[in-house]
TORKE-375029 format. One record per residue (C-alpha): residue number from 0; residue in three letters; z, y, x. Coordinates in nm, 4 decimals. Each point is the difference from the previous one (the first is absolute). Example, Ala and Ser with C-alpha at 12.3 -4.5 7.8 and 13.67 -1.06 7.14 Angstrom:
# residues 2
k 0; r ala; c3 0.7800; c2 -0.4500; c1 1.2300
k 1; r ser; c3 -0.0660; c2 0.3440; c1 0.1370
END
This chain:
# residues 331
k 0; r met; c3 8.7378; c2 11.6486; c1 15.0807
k 1; r lys; c3 -0.3185; c2 0.2040; c1 -0.0180
k 2; r lys; c3 -0.1505; c2 0.1560; c1 0.3138
k 3; r phe; c3 -0.3364; c2 0.1476; c1 0.0887
k 4; r met; c3 -0.0720; c2 -0.2526; c1 0.2729
k 5; r asn; c3 -0.2289; c2 -0.2906; c1 0.0821
k 6; r asp; c3 0.2650; c2 -0.2166; c1 0.1612
k 7; r ala; c3 0.3525; c2 0.0649; c1 0.1252
k 8; r gly; c3 -0.0937; c2 -0.1255; c1 0.3449
k 9; r ser; c3 -0.2862; c2 0.2481; c1 0.0397
k 10; r leu; c3 0.1657; c2 0.2989; c1 -0.1675
k 11; r val; c3 0.0927; c2 0.1822; c1 0.3217
k 12; r ala; c3 -0.3406; c2 -0.0473; c1 0.1624
k 13; r asp; c3 -0.1814; c2 0.1013; c1 -0.3186
k 14; r ser; c3 0.2190; c2 0.3085; c1 -0.0358
k 15; r leu; c3 -0.0628; c2 0.1084; c1 0.3589
k 16; r asp; c3 -0.3747; c2 -0.0503; c1 -0.0509
k 17; r gly; c3 0.0135; c2 0.2356; c1 -0.2951
k 18; r phe; c3 0.2196; c2 0.2514; c1 0.1823
k 19; r val; c3 -0.2337; c2 0.0253; c1 0.2981
k 20; r ala; c3 -0.3031; c2 0.0228; c1 -0.2287
k 21; r ala; c3 0.1635; c2 0.2807; c1 -0.1983
k 22; r his; c3 0.0991; c2 0.2019; c1 0.3089
k 23; r asp; c3 -0.2718; c2 -0.0847; c1 0.2504
k 24; r asp; c3 -0.0211; c2 0.3655; c1 0.1036
k 25; r leu; c3 0.3539; c2 -0.0359; c1 0.1410
k 26; r val; c3 0.0567; c2 -0.3627; c1 0.0956
k 27; r ala; c3 -0.1669; c2 -0.3179; c1 0.1186
k 28; r phe; c3 0.1037; c2 -0.3571; c1 0.0668
k 29; r gly; c3 0.1038; c2 -0.0801; c1 0.3533
k 30; r gln; c3 -0.1360; c2 -0.2948; c1 0.1937
k 31; r gly; c3 0.0152; c2 -0.3208; c1 -0.1996
k 32; r arg; c3 0.1056; c2 0.1962; c1 -0.3095
k 33; r lys; c3 0.3621; c2 -0.0548; c1 0.1050
k 34; r his; c3 0.1048; c2 0.3633; c1 -0.0273
k 35; r val; c3 -0.1227; c2 0.3313; c1 -0.1390
k 36; r arg; c3 -0.0609; c2 0.2942; c1 0.2342
k 37; r arg; c3 -0.1243; c2 0.3546; c1 -0.0014
k 38; r arg; c3 -0.3756; c2 0.0128; c1 -0.0101
k 39; r phe; c3 0.0064; c2 0.2423; c1 0.2937
k 40; r phe; c3 0.2700; c2 0.0120; c1 0.2677
k 41; r ser; c3 0.0981; c2 0.3081; c1 0.2020
k 42; r pro; c3 -0.0253; c2 -0.0854; c1 0.3720
k 43; r gly; c3 0.3115; c2 0.0928; c1 0.1971
k 44; r lys; c3 0.2308; c2 0.0075; c1 -0.3036
k 45; r val; c3 0.2970; c2 -0.2346; c1 -0.0271
k 46; r ala; c3 -0.0841; c2 -0.2656; c1 -0.2589
k 47; r val; c3 0.2475; c2 -0.0383; c1 -0.2863
k 48; r ile; c3 0.0001; c2 -0.3465; c1 -0.1602
k 49; r ala; c3 0.2052; c2 -0.1414; c1 -0.2868
k 50; r gly; c3 -0.0133; c2 -0.2988; c1 -0.2310
k 51; r gly; c3 0.1793; c2 -0.2491; c1 -0.2165
k 52; r gly; c3 -0.0534; c2 -0.2411; c1 -0.2816
k 53; r ala; c3 -0.2347; c2 0.0750; c1 -0.2870
k 54; r gly; c3 0.1554; c2 0.1118; c1 -0.3259
k 55; r his; c3 0.1126; c2 0.3435; c1 0.1217
k 56; r glu; c3 -0.3289; c2 0.1827; c1 -0.0528
k 57; r pro; c3 -0.1006; c2 0.2678; c1 0.0653
k 58; r met; c3 0.2401; c2 -0.0413; c1 0.2952
k 59; r his; c3 -0.1276; c2 -0.0589; c1 0.2708
k 60; r val; c3 -0.3800; c2 -0.0137; c1 -0.0169
k 61; r gly; c3 -0.0061; c2 0.3004; c1 -0.2321
k 62; r phe; c3 0.1466; c2 0.2118; c1 0.2801
k 63; r ile; c3 -0.2745; c2 -0.0653; c1 0.2563
k 64; r gly; c3 -0.1847; c2 0.3169; c1 0.0939
k 65; r ser; c3 0.0211; c2 0.3367; c1 0.1658
k 66; r gly; c3 0.3582; c2 0.1166; c1 0.0398
k 67; r met; c3 0.1608; c2 -0.3357; c1 -0.0670
k 68; r leu; c3 -0.0790; c2 -0.3619; c1 0.1044
k 69; r asp; c3 -0.2764; c2 -0.1292; c1 0.2258
k 70; r ala; c3 0.0218; c2 -0.3597; c1 -0.1241
k 71; r ala; c3 0.2035; c2 -0.2232; c1 -0.2278
k 72; r cys; c3 0.0473; c2 -0.3762; c1 -0.0200
k 73; r thr; c3 0.0537; c2 -0.1731; c1 -0.3336
k 74; r gly; c3 0.1545; c2 -0.3450; c1 -0.0392
k 75; r his; c3 0.0080; c2 -0.2197; c1 -0.3070
k 76; r val; c3 0.2090; c2 0.1247; c1 -0.2938
k 77; r phe; c3 0.3481; c2 0.0902; c1 0.1288
k 78; r thr; c3 -0.0820; c2 -0.1761; c1 0.3295
k 79; r ser; c3 -0.0201; c2 0.1653; c1 0.3413
k 80; r pro; c3 -0.3380; c2 0.0329; c1 0.1713
k 81; r thr; c3 -0.0499; c2 -0.2479; c1 0.2814
k 82; r pro; c3 0.0270; c2 0.0937; c1 0.3688
k 83; r asp; c3 -0.3741; c2 -0.0502; c1 0.0525
k 84; r gln; c3 -0.0766; c2 0.2490; c1 -0.2789
k 85; r ile; c3 0.2276; c2 0.2577; c1 0.1611
k 86; r leu; c3 -0.1348; c2 -0.0716; c1 0.3496
k 87; r gly; c3 -0.3549; c2 0.0546; c1 -0.1249
k 88; r ala; c3 0.0975; c2 0.3355; c1 -0.1473
k 89; r ile; c3 0.1648; c2 0.1046; c1 0.3274
k 90; r gln; c3 -0.3055; c2 -0.0965; c1 0.2017
k 91; r glu; c3 -0.2400; c2 0.1937; c1 -0.2235
k 92; r ala; c3 0.2101; c2 0.3088; c1 -0.0671
k 93; r asp; c3 0.1282; c2 0.0687; c1 0.3510
k 94; r thr; c3 -0.2380; c2 0.2519; c1 0.1572
k 95; r gly; c3 0.2088; c2 0.0447; c1 0.3127
k 96; r ala; c3 0.3069; c2 0.1993; c1 -0.1035
k 97; r gly; c3 0.2065; c2 -0.2958; c1 -0.1187
k 98; r val; c3 0.1128; c2 -0.1367; c1 -0.3359
k 99; r leu; c3 0.2984; c2 0.0753; c1 -0.2219
k 100; r leu; c3 0.0881; c2 -0.2798; c1 -0.2417
k 101; r ile; c3 0.1863; c2 0.0956; c1 -0.3202
k 102; r val; c3 0.1855; c2 -0.3043; c1 -0.1310
k 103; r lys; c3 0.2128; c2 -0.0401; c1 -0.3121
k 104; r asn; c3 0.3330; c2 -0.1653; c1 0.0731
k 105; r tyr; c3 -0.0629; c2 -0.3552; c1 -0.1223
k 106; r asp; c3 0.0396; c2 -0.3110; c1 0.2140
k 107; r gly; c3 -0.3600; c2 -0.1164; c1 -0.0299
k 108; r asp; c3 -0.1488; c2 0.3404; c1 0.0725
k 109; r leu; c3 0.2310; c2 0.0535; c1 0.2978
k 110; r met; c3 -0.0817; c2 -0.3392; c1 0.1485
k 111; r asn; c3 -0.3768; c2 0.0162; c1 -0.0417
k 112; r phe; c3 -0.0434; c2 0.3600; c1 0.1134
k 113; r glu; c3 0.2205; c2 -0.0672; c1 0.3036
k 114; r met; c3 -0.2016; c2 -0.3098; c1 0.0870
k 115; r ala; c3 -0.3293; c2 0.1897; c1 -0.0301
k 116; r ala; c3 0.1326; c2 0.2841; c1 0.2156
k 117; r glu; c3 0.1088; c2 -0.2456; c1 0.2688
k 118; r met; c3 -0.3423; c2 -0.1647; c1 -0.0058
k 119; r ala; c3 -0.1743; c2 0.3365; c1 0.0347
k 120; r val; c3 0.2238; c2 0.1212; c1 0.2813
k 121; r ser; c3 -0.0267; c2 -0.3276; c1 0.1907
k 122; r ala; c3 -0.3756; c2 0.0529; c1 0.0105
k 123; r gly; c3 0.0815; c2 0.3071; c1 0.2081
k 124; r ser; c3 -0.2196; c2 0.2436; c1 -0.1883
k 125; r his; c3 0.2220; c2 0.1513; c1 -0.2722
k 126; r arg; c3 0.3074; c2 0.2216; c1 -0.0140
k 127; r ile; c3 0.1942; c2 -0.0631; c1 -0.3196
k 128; r glu; c3 0.3105; c2 0.1426; c1 -0.1650
k 129; r thr; c3 0.1532; c2 -0.1065; c1 -0.3320
k 130; r leu; c3 0.1786; c2 0.1847; c1 -0.2793
k 131; r val; c3 0.2122; c2 -0.2022; c1 -0.2440
k 132; r val; c3 0.0472; c2 0.1661; c1 -0.3403
k 133; r ser; c3 0.3329; c2 -0.0732; c1 -0.1724
k 134; r asp; c3 0.0457; c2 0.2485; c1 -0.2840
k 135; r asp; c3 0.1330; c2 -0.2227; c1 -0.2819
k 136; r ile; c3 0.3658; c2 0.0821; c1 -0.0655
k 137; r ala; c3 0.0314; c2 -0.2851; c1 -0.2496
k 138; r val; c3 0.0500; c2 -0.2257; c1 0.3014
k 139; r glu; c3 0.3345; c2 0.0588; c1 0.1670
k 140; r arg; c3 0.0133; c2 0.0668; c1 0.3726
k 141; r thr; c3 0.1473; c2 -0.3103; c1 0.1626
k 142; r ala; c3 0.0460; c2 -0.1334; c1 0.3506
k 143; r arg; c3 -0.1787; c2 -0.3191; c1 -0.1042
k 144; r gly; c3 -0.3475; c2 -0.0401; c1 -0.1429
k 145; r thr; c3 -0.3047; c2 0.2201; c1 0.0133
k 146; r gly; c3 0.1652; c2 0.2952; c1 -0.1740
k 147; r arg; c3 -0.1590; c2 0.2503; c1 -0.2335
k 148; r arg; c3 -0.3491; c2 -0.0689; c1 -0.1253
k 149; r gly; c3 -0.3011; c2 0.2231; c1 0.0463
k 150; r val; c3 -0.1278; c2 0.1151; c1 -0.3395
k 151; r ala; c3 -0.1651; c2 0.3145; c1 -0.1434
k 152; r gly; c3 0.1307; c2 0.2221; c1 0.2790
k 153; r thr; c3 -0.2601; c2 -0.1709; c1 0.2196
k 154; r leu; c3 -0.2614; c2 0.2305; c1 -0.1554
k 155; r ile; c3 0.1870; c2 0.3074; c1 0.1245
k 156; r val; c3 0.0273; c2 -0.1434; c1 0.3508
k 157; r glu; c3 -0.3705; c2 -0.0873; c1 0.0055
k 158; r lys; c3 -0.1025; c2 0.3460; c1 -0.1234
k 159; r ile; c3 0.2112; c2 0.2002; c1 0.2445
k 160; r val; c3 -0.0725; c2 -0.2252; c1 0.2983
k 161; r gly; c3 -0.3690; c2 -0.0106; c1 -0.0920
k 162; r ala; c3 -0.0157; c2 0.3791; c1 -0.0036
k 163; r ala; c3 0.1686; c2 0.0182; c1 0.3395
k 164; r ala; c3 -0.2479; c2 -0.2535; c1 0.1401
k 165; r glu; c3 -0.2897; c2 0.2038; c1 -0.1394
k 166; r ala; c3 0.1465; c2 0.3070; c1 0.1720
k 167; r gly; c3 -0.0135; c2 -0.1773; c1 0.3363
k 168; r his; c3 0.3595; c2 -0.1110; c1 0.0601
k 169; r asp; c3 0.0331; c2 -0.2710; c1 0.2631
k 170; r leu; c3 0.1373; c2 -0.3462; c1 -0.0700
k 171; r leu; c3 0.3641; c2 0.0600; c1 0.0912
k 172; r ser; c3 0.0230; c2 0.3334; c1 -0.1808
k 173; r leu; c3 -0.1512; c2 -0.1640; c1 -0.3087
k 174; r lys; c3 0.2670; c2 -0.2672; c1 0.0097
k 175; r ala; c3 0.2668; c2 0.2711; c1 0.0251
k 176; r val; c3 -0.1479; c2 0.1819; c1 -0.3003
k 177; r gly; c3 0.0042; c2 -0.3202; c1 -0.2015
k 178; r glu; c3 0.3561; c2 -0.0873; c1 0.0950
k 179; r ser; c3 0.1177; c2 0.3445; c1 -0.1068
k 180; r val; c3 -0.1641; c2 -0.0442; c1 -0.3432
k 181; r ile; c3 0.1428; c2 -0.3491; c1 -0.0487
k 182; r ala; c3 0.3484; c2 0.1289; c1 0.0823
k 183; r val; c3 -0.0073; c2 0.2497; c1 -0.2900
k 184; r thr; c3 -0.1856; c2 -0.2016; c1 -0.2663
k 185; r arg; c3 0.1699; c2 -0.1990; c1 -0.2771
k 186; r thr; c3 -0.1364; c2 -0.1935; c1 -0.3005
k 187; r met; c3 0.1359; c2 -0.1943; c1 -0.2951
k 188; r gly; c3 -0.1848; c2 -0.1763; c1 -0.2824
k 189; r val; c3 0.0724; c2 -0.1171; c1 -0.3550
k 190; r ala; c3 -0.2067; c2 -0.2444; c1 -0.2063
k 191; r leu; c3 -0.0291; c2 -0.0822; c1 -0.3688
k 192; r lys; c3 -0.2234; c2 -0.3064; c1 0.0577
k 193; r gly; c3 -0.0643; c2 -0.2288; c1 0.2955
k 194; r ala; c3 -0.3320; c2 -0.0385; c1 0.1809
k 195; r thr; c3 -0.2427; c2 -0.2727; c1 -0.1085
k 196; r val; c3 -0.1287; c2 -0.1901; c1 0.3049
k 197; r pro; c3 -0.3569; c2 -0.1285; c1 -0.0560
k 198; r gln; c3 0.0510; c2 -0.3316; c1 0.1815
k 199; r thr; c3 0.3004; c2 -0.1017; c1 -0.2103
k 200; r thr; c3 -0.0765; c2 0.1885; c1 -0.3247
k 201; r arg; c3 0.3754; c2 0.0675; c1 -0.0236
k 202; r glu; c3 0.2042; c2 0.3158; c1 0.0141
k 203; r thr; c3 0.2134; c2 0.0295; c1 0.3111
k 204; r phe; c3 0.3018; c2 0.0659; c1 -0.2228
k 205; r val; c3 0.0432; c2 0.0123; c1 -0.3764
k 206; r leu; c3 0.2088; c2 0.2660; c1 -0.1700
k 207; r gly; c3 0.1544; c2 -0.0030; c1 -0.3429
k 208; r glu; c3 -0.1138; c2 0.2534; c1 -0.2572
k 209; r asn; c3 0.2848; c2 0.2366; c1 0.0862
k 210; r glu; c3 0.0200; c2 -0.0543; c1 0.3768
k 211; r met; c3 -0.1270; c2 0.1788; c1 0.3095
k 212; r glu; c3 -0.0019; c2 -0.1055; c1 0.3646
k 213; r val; c3 0.1449; c2 0.2602; c1 0.2397
k 214; r gly; c3 -0.0953; c2 -0.0008; c1 0.3674
k 215; r val; c3 -0.3221; c2 -0.2052; c1 -0.0119
k 216; r gly; c3 -0.2296; c2 -0.0581; c1 0.2972
k 217; r ile; c3 -0.3793; c2 0.0108; c1 0.0094
k 218; r his; c3 -0.0519; c2 -0.3758; c1 0.0335
k 219; r gly; c3 0.1354; c2 -0.0674; c1 -0.3464
k 220; r glu; c3 0.3540; c2 -0.0405; c1 0.1299
k 221; r arg; c3 0.2874; c2 0.0282; c1 -0.2425
k 222; r gly; c3 0.2219; c2 0.3029; c1 0.0416
k 223; r arg; c3 0.3580; c2 0.0203; c1 0.1127
k 224; r ser; c3 0.1226; c2 0.0256; c1 -0.3594
k 225; r arg; c3 -0.1173; c2 -0.0718; c1 -0.3525
k 226; r gln; c3 0.1194; c2 0.2574; c1 -0.2483
k 227; r glu; c3 -0.0358; c2 0.0947; c1 -0.3632
k 228; r ile; c3 -0.3043; c2 0.2204; c1 -0.0423
k 229; r ala; c3 0.0731; c2 0.3713; c1 -0.0310
k 230; r asp; c3 -0.1968; c2 0.3126; c1 -0.0786
k 231; r ala; c3 -0.2139; c2 0.1636; c1 0.2690
k 232; r ala; c3 0.2559; c2 0.2689; c1 0.0794
k 233; r thr; c3 0.2680; c2 -0.2595; c1 0.0713
k 234; r ile; c3 -0.2340; c2 -0.2091; c1 0.2165
k 235; r ala; c3 -0.1155; c2 0.3044; c1 0.1972
k 236; r ala; c3 0.3571; c2 0.1131; c1 0.0602
k 237; r leu; c3 0.1000; c2 -0.3522; c1 0.1100
k 238; r val; c3 -0.2789; c2 -0.0212; c1 0.2590
k 239; r cys; c3 0.0115; c2 0.3609; c1 0.1195
k 240; r ser; c3 0.3767; c2 0.0008; c1 0.0470
k 241; r gln; c3 -0.0192; c2 -0.3035; c1 0.2269
k 242; r ile; c3 -0.2794; c2 0.1593; c1 0.2055
k 243; r leu; c3 0.1962; c2 0.3232; c1 0.0250
k 244; r asn; c3 0.3173; c2 -0.1787; c1 0.1114
k 245; r asp; c3 -0.1891; c2 -0.1953; c1 0.2649
k 246; r leu; c3 -0.1887; c2 0.2980; c1 0.1457
k 247; r glu; c3 0.2878; c2 0.2502; c1 -0.0119
k 248; r pro; c3 -0.2301; c2 0.3048; c1 0.0320
k 249; r met; c3 0.1153; c2 0.3533; c1 0.0816
k 250; r pro; c3 -0.0004; c2 0.2627; c1 -0.2785
k 251; r arg; c3 -0.3429; c2 0.1594; c1 -0.0581
k 252; r gln; c3 -0.1632; c2 -0.2844; c1 0.1918
k 253; r arg; c3 -0.3730; c2 -0.0228; c1 -0.0689
k 254; r ile; c3 -0.1180; c2 -0.3393; c1 -0.1236
k 255; r leu; c3 -0.3146; c2 -0.1889; c1 -0.0891
k 256; r leu; c3 0.0475; c2 -0.1722; c1 -0.3372
k 257; r phe; c3 -0.2285; c2 -0.2987; c1 -0.0629
k 258; r val; c3 0.0046; c2 -0.1883; c1 -0.3316
k 259; r asn; c3 -0.2022; c2 -0.3205; c1 0.0276
k 260; r gly; c3 -0.1194; c2 -0.2463; c1 -0.2621
k 261; r leu; c3 0.0417; c2 -0.3683; c1 0.0804
k 262; r gly; c3 -0.3221; c2 -0.1049; c1 -0.1732
k 263; r gly; c3 0.0645; c2 -0.0217; c1 -0.3727
k 264; r thr; c3 0.1534; c2 0.3389; c1 -0.0799
k 265; r pro; c3 -0.2178; c2 0.2619; c1 -0.1745
k 266; r pro; c3 -0.0322; c2 0.3521; c1 0.1460
k 267; r ser; c3 0.1849; c2 0.1519; c1 -0.2954
k 268; r glu; c3 0.3159; c2 -0.1906; c1 0.0935
k 269; r leu; c3 -0.0367; c2 0.0849; c1 0.3686
k 270; r tyr; c3 -0.0091; c2 0.3693; c1 -0.0874
k 271; r val; c3 0.3088; c2 -0.0392; c1 -0.2190
k 272; r met; c3 0.1809; c2 -0.1468; c1 0.3004
k 273; r phe; c3 -0.1290; c2 0.2667; c1 0.2365
k 274; r gly; c3 0.1198; c2 0.2823; c1 -0.2244
k 275; r leu; c3 0.3442; c2 -0.1551; c1 -0.0258
k 276; r ala; c3 0.0222; c2 -0.0727; c1 0.3737
k 277; r arg; c3 -0.1054; c2 0.3522; c1 0.0918
k 278; r arg; c3 0.2604; c2 0.1526; c1 -0.2284
k 279; r phe; c3 0.2650; c2 -0.2330; c1 0.1457
k 280; r phe; c3 -0.0663; c2 0.0944; c1 0.3605
k 281; r glu; c3 -0.0353; c2 0.3704; c1 -0.0730
k 282; r ala; c3 0.3293; c2 -0.0086; c1 -0.1907
k 283; r his; c3 0.1554; c2 -0.1434; c1 0.3171
k 284; r gly; c3 -0.1236; c2 0.2898; c1 0.2109
k 285; r leu; c3 -0.3150; c2 -0.1481; c1 0.1531
k 286; r val; c3 -0.3438; c2 0.1614; c1 0.0108
k 287; r val; c3 -0.2947; c2 -0.2148; c1 -0.1135
k 288; r ala; c3 -0.2497; c2 0.1427; c1 0.2469
k 289; r arg; c3 -0.2649; c2 -0.2717; c1 -0.0317
k 290; r lys; c3 -0.0661; c2 -0.2604; c1 -0.2687
k 291; r leu; c3 -0.2140; c2 -0.3010; c1 -0.0832
k 292; r val; c3 -0.0260; c2 -0.1991; c1 -0.3245
k 293; r gly; c3 -0.2183; c2 -0.3042; c1 -0.0565
k 294; r thr; c3 -0.0554; c2 -0.3708; c1 0.0502
k 295; r tyr; c3 -0.0337; c2 -0.0528; c1 0.3751
k 296; r ala; c3 0.2249; c2 -0.2860; c1 0.1161
k 297; r thr; c3 -0.0024; c2 -0.2713; c1 -0.2629
k 298; r ser; c3 0.1359; c2 -0.3442; c1 -0.0718
k 299; r leu; c3 -0.3024; c2 -0.1357; c1 -0.1881
k 300; r asp; c3 0.0623; c2 0.0789; c1 -0.3690
k 301; r met; c3 0.3752; c2 0.0588; c1 0.0157
k 302; r ala; c3 0.1161; c2 0.2487; c1 -0.2624
k 303; r gly; c3 0.2188; c2 0.2166; c1 0.2160
k 304; r val; c3 0.0448; c2 0.3181; c1 0.1953
k 305; r ser; c3 0.1357; c2 0.0943; c1 0.3402
k 306; r ile; c3 0.1309; c2 0.3345; c1 0.1154
k 307; r thr; c3 -0.0340; c2 0.1057; c1 0.3637
k 308; r val; c3 0.1497; c2 0.3035; c1 0.1719
k 309; r thr; c3 -0.0829; c2 0.1236; c1 0.3503
k 310; r leu; c3 0.1875; c2 0.2863; c1 0.1639
k 311; r leu; c3 -0.2466; c2 0.2587; c1 0.1290
k 312; r asp; c3 -0.0185; c2 0.2598; c1 0.2755
k 313; r asp; c3 -0.2793; c2 0.2366; c1 0.1030
k 314; r ala; c3 -0.1704; c2 -0.2614; c1 0.2173
k 315; r ser; c3 -0.0026; c2 -0.2781; c1 -0.2596
k 316; r ile; c3 -0.1175; c2 0.2408; c1 -0.2725
k 317; r ala; c3 -0.2946; c2 0.1059; c1 0.2163
k 318; r leu; c3 -0.0948; c2 -0.3635; c1 0.0614
k 319; r trp; c3 0.0379; c2 -0.0915; c1 -0.3683
k 320; r asp; c3 -0.2216; c2 0.2959; c1 -0.0967
k 321; r ala; c3 -0.2688; c2 -0.0845; c1 0.2580
k 322; r pro; c3 -0.3341; c2 -0.1107; c1 -0.1485
k 323; r val; c3 -0.0337; c2 -0.3647; c1 -0.0991
k 324; r tyr; c3 -0.3042; c2 -0.1798; c1 -0.1368
k 325; r thr; c3 0.0543; c2 -0.3597; c1 -0.1111
k 326; r ala; c3 -0.0864; c2 -0.1973; c1 -0.3115
k 327; r ala; c3 0.3464; c2 0.0406; c1 -0.1516
k 328; r leu; c3 0.1352; c2 0.3216; c1 0.1554
k 329; r his; c3 -0.1990; c2 0.3136; c1 0.0737
k 330; r trp; c3 0.0453; c2 0.3748; c1 0.0270
END
């Protein structure tokens, strides 16, 4: 395995050093270099904080800035940040209006963010609410277990909630905005190659020459089925039909269509998939009112793509369109 790194153990810290150096007009390290924060906070605004394991870049540190996140905590590769990292971010980012935590639905993230929130509240000086993102339809809804994972749809939640926070919404109304977005957001991913984890130098799963993995996660997880590889049109129809069936939108419903690269997929292939997905949804009577294509929520170097759909209304369109200025997303 070849990687541009000094040592697998220092890869995350070295990467964050470079990220902060590259975007020092936007971000800075928090106390003890345990999290990354906005360089300048807005007093009186609810702080929006997210995080997770490394390996998903640019999510989440790439979304710190005006109109999106106030701070993000990064753990080791595919490993949740620790409670003390999250607590430090809460303490620095809270300027008096409270903190909204955006957490992807994974056991480690849920446990550590909950623990940090309890520690902050017990100190008596912070008001905290939590959003749990669960957009991955590859995981069946069950009465047991954590349930659906939080994947690329997290970006949409962070953007819309971040815009509402910038506009001055209070903590409880921000949580309501986020819950409404989560309720109408669905994602599914397909991979042609597993992710290569630096510490082990192994791929998380190995596919045959004519195989693809359907329903992958962003921690290198295998999908819910392994199938014979097909052309792009067949793959797009497979994914989009499952999203459509799960969402059950009304005719002429406006949607946001987001095609995301999982780390090792070139832009040309992402645009192929976007064109096919757009035609699919329009043929089924939906209106693609907003769109995003690019590599934003990755699984290291996994060769794969995910498709996300969010149902839109006037309010969510206005928040999506609101100005944003971060390292990875800006308009």
